[in-house]
C-alpha positions, 0 to 999 in steps of 0.5 A, spaced: 500 500 500 503 506 498 503 512 502 497 516 499 492 510 500 495 508 507 493 516 509 486 515 506 484 509 509 487 511 516 483 515 521 486 522 519 484 520 512 477 519 513 476 525 517 479 529 512 474 526 507 468 527 511 471 535 512 471 535 504 464 532 503 461 536 508 464 543 505 461 540 498 454 539 501 454 545 504 455 549 497 450 545 493 445 545 498 444 552 498 440 552 492 435 548 496 432 554 499 435 560 494 428 562 492 424 561 498 429 566 502 427 571 497 420 570 496 417 576 498 421 580 492 419 574 487 412 575 489 413 583 487 417 581 481 413 576 478 406 578 482 405 571 484 399 569 488 400 565 495 399 558 491 405 560 486 410 562 492 409 556 495 410 552 489 417 555 488 419 551 494 415 545 493 417 544 486 424 543 489 421 537 493 417 534 487 423 534 483 427 531 488 422 526 489 422 524 482 429 524 481 430 520 487 425 515 485 427 514 478 434 513 481 432 508 485 428 504 480 434 503 476 439 502 482 443 508 479 446 510 486 449 503 486 451 502 479 454 509 477 461 511 481 458 516 486 463 522 486 462 522 478 454 522 479 455 527 485 459 532 481 455 532 474 449 533 479 452 539 482 453 542 475 446 541 473 443 544 480 448 550 479 445 551 472 438 550 474 439 555 480 442 560 475 436 560 471 432 564 476 436 570 473 433 569 466 426 566 466 421 571 465 414 568 468 412 564 474 411 558 470 418 557 468 421 559 474 417 553 478 420 549 472 427 551 474 426 549 481 423 543 479 430 541 475 434 544 481 430 538 485 432 533 480 439 535 480 439 535 488 437 527 488 444 526 485 448 529 490 444 528 497 443 520 497 449 518 494 453 523 499 450 519 505 452 512 501 459 515 500 460 517 507 458 510 509 464 507 506 469 511 510 465 509 517 463 503 520 465 505 527 462 512 528 458 512 522 452 515 526 456 521 528 459 521 521 452 522 518 450 527 523 456 531 520 454 530 513 446 532 515 449 538 519 452 540 512 446 539 509 442 543 514 448 549 514 447 549 506 439 550 507 440 556 511 445 559 507 440 563 503 437 566 509 444 569 511 445 571 504 439 575 504 440 578 511 447 580 509 445 583 502 438 587 505 437 593 500 441 589 494 437 586 489 435 579 490 439 576 484 445 577 489 442 571 493 441 567 486 448 568 484 452 567 490 448 560 491 450 558 484 457 560 485 457 556 491 454 550 488 460 550 482 465 550 487 462 544 490 462 540 483 469 541 483 470 538 490 466 532 488 470 531 481 477 532 484 477 531 491 473 525 494 473 518 493 470 511 495 472 509 502 475 502 504 469 499 506 465 499 500 458 496 499 457 490 494 456 492 487 449 491 484 446 490 478 439 492 475 434 489 479 427 494 480 424 488 485 430 491 490 425 497 492 420 492 495 424 491 501 423 498 503 415 495 504 416 488 505 422 487 510 419 489 517 425 493 521 427 497 514 419 499 514 419 501 521 425 505 520 422 508 514 416 510 517 420 513 523 423 517 517 417 519 514 414 522 520 420 526 521 420 529 514 412 531 515 415 536 520 422 538 518 421 541 511 414 545 512 418 548 518 424 550 515 420 552 509 415 557 513 419 559 519 420 565 515 413 567 514 411 565 521 417 570 524 414 575 519 407 574 521 409 575 529 413 581 527 408 584 524 403 583 530 408 588 534 412 582 537 418 586 541 423 585 542 424 582 536 430 577 536 436 577 531 434 583 528 429 581 522 425 575 520 431 573 515 436 572 520 431 569 525 430 564 520 438 563 518 439 562 526 433 557 527 435 552 521 443 553 522 442 551 529 440 544 527 448 543 525 449 542 533 443 538 533 446 533 528 452 532 531 449 531 538 444 526 534 450 523 531 454 522 538 448 520 542 446 515 536 452 511 536 452 511 544 445 509 546 442 507 539 439 509 533 432 508 536 432 512 543 436 518 539 431 519 534 425 517 538 427 523 543 429 528 538 422 527 535 419 528 542 422 534 543 421 537 536 413 535 536 413 539 543 416 545 540 411 545 534 405 545 540 408 550 544 411 555 539 404 558 537 403 559 545 409 564 544 406 568 538 405 574 541 411 574 545 416 575 549 420 575 543 426 572 547 422 566 549 419 565 542 426 565 539 428 560 544 423 555 543 424 556 535 432 555 536 430 548 540 426 546 535 431 548 530 436 543 533 431 537 535 427 537 528 433 535 524 438 532 529 435 525 528 435 525 520 442 522 519 440 516 524 434 514 519 439 513 514 444 510 518 439 505 520 438 503 513 445 502 511 445 497 517 438 494 516 438 493 508 441 488 503 449 491 503 448 490 495 443 495 495 444 500 500 444 506 495 437 504 492 434 503 499 437 510 502 435 513 495 428 510 496 427 512 503 429 519 501 424 520 495 418 517 499 420 522 505 420 528 501 414 526 497 410 527 504 414 534 505 410 536 498 403 535 502 406 538 508 409 545 505 403 545 501 398 545 507 401 550 511 399 556 508 392 553 506 391 552 514 394 559 515 389 562 511 384 559 516 387 559 523 392 564 522 400 563 522 399 563 530 397 556 530 399 553 523 404 549 526 400 544 530 398 540 523 406 538 523 405 534 530 402 528 528 409 526 524 413 526 530 408 522 534 408 517 529 415 517 528 416 516 536 412 510 535 415 507 529 422 507 532 420 505 539 417 499 536 423 497 532 427 497 538 423 491 540 425 487 534 431 483 535 434 486 528 435 492 532 441 489 535 444 490 527 444 498 528 450 502 532 454 496 534 448 493 538 446 499 541 438 500 540 
C-alpha cells in the first residue's frame, strides 16, 4: 500500500474526507432554499399569488422526489461511481439555480426549481452512501456531520439575504450558484470511495420492495417519514411565521429581522446533528431519534403559545426546535445502511429519501392553506402528528431483535 492510500484509509484520512464532503454539501445545498429566502421580492417581481410562492419551494421537493425515485428504480446510486454522479449533479443544480436570473414568468421559474430538485437527488443520497464507506465505527456521528452540512447549506440563503438587505435579490441567486460550482469541483477532484465499500449491484427494480416488505427497514422508514412531515414545512415557513409575529408588534424582536431569525433557527440544527450523531452511536439509533422527535413535536405545540411574545422566549423555543427537528435525520439513514441488503444500500437510502420528501410536498403545501384559516399563530400544530408517529415507529423497532444490527448493538 503506498503512502497516499495508507493516509486515506487511516483515521486522519477519513476525517479529512468527511471535512471535504461536508464543505461540498454545504455549497450545493444552498440552492435548496435560494428562492424561498427571497420570496417576498419574487412575489413583487413576478406578482405571484400565495399558491405560486409556495410552489417555488415545493417544486424543489417534487423534483427531488422524482429524481430520487427514478434513481432508485434503476439502482443508479449503486451502479454509477458516486463522486462522478455527485459532481455532474452539482453542475446541473448550479445551472438550474442560475436560471432564476433569466426566466421571465412564474411558470418557468417553478420549472427551474423543479430541475434544481432533480439535480439535488444526485448529490444528497449518494453523499450519505459515500460517507458510509469511510465509517463503520462512528458512522452515526459521521452522518450527523454530513446532515449538519446539509442543514448549514439550507440556511445559507437566509444569511445571504440578511447580509445583502437593500441589494437586489439576484445577489442571493448568484452567490448560491457560485457556491454550488465550487462544490462540483470538490466532488470531481477531491473525494473518493472509502475502504469499506458496499457490494456492487446490478439492475434489479424488485430491490425497492424491501423498503415495504422487510419489517425493521419499514419501521425505520416510517420513523423517517414522520420526521420529514415536520422538518421541511418548518424550515420552509419559519420565515413567514417570524414575519407574521413581527408584524403583530412582537418586541423585542430577536436577531434583528425575520431573515436572520430564520438563518439562526435552521443553522442551529448543525449542533443538533452532531449531538444526534454522538448520542446515536452511544445509546442507539432508536432512543436518539425517538427523543429528538419528542422534543421537536413539543416545540411545534408550544411555539404558537409564544406568538405574541416575549420575543426572547419565542426565539428560544424556535432555536430548540431548530436543533431537535433535524438532529435525528442522519440516524434514519444510518439505520438503513445497517438494516438493508449491503448490495443495495444506495437504492434503499435513495428510496427512503424520495418517499420522505414526497410527504414534505403535502406538508409545505398545507401550511399556508391552514394559515389562511387559523392564522400563522397556530399553523404549526398540523406538523405534530409526524413526530408522534415517528416516536412510535422507532420505539417499536427497538423491540425487534434486528435492532441489535444498528450502532454496534446499541438500540
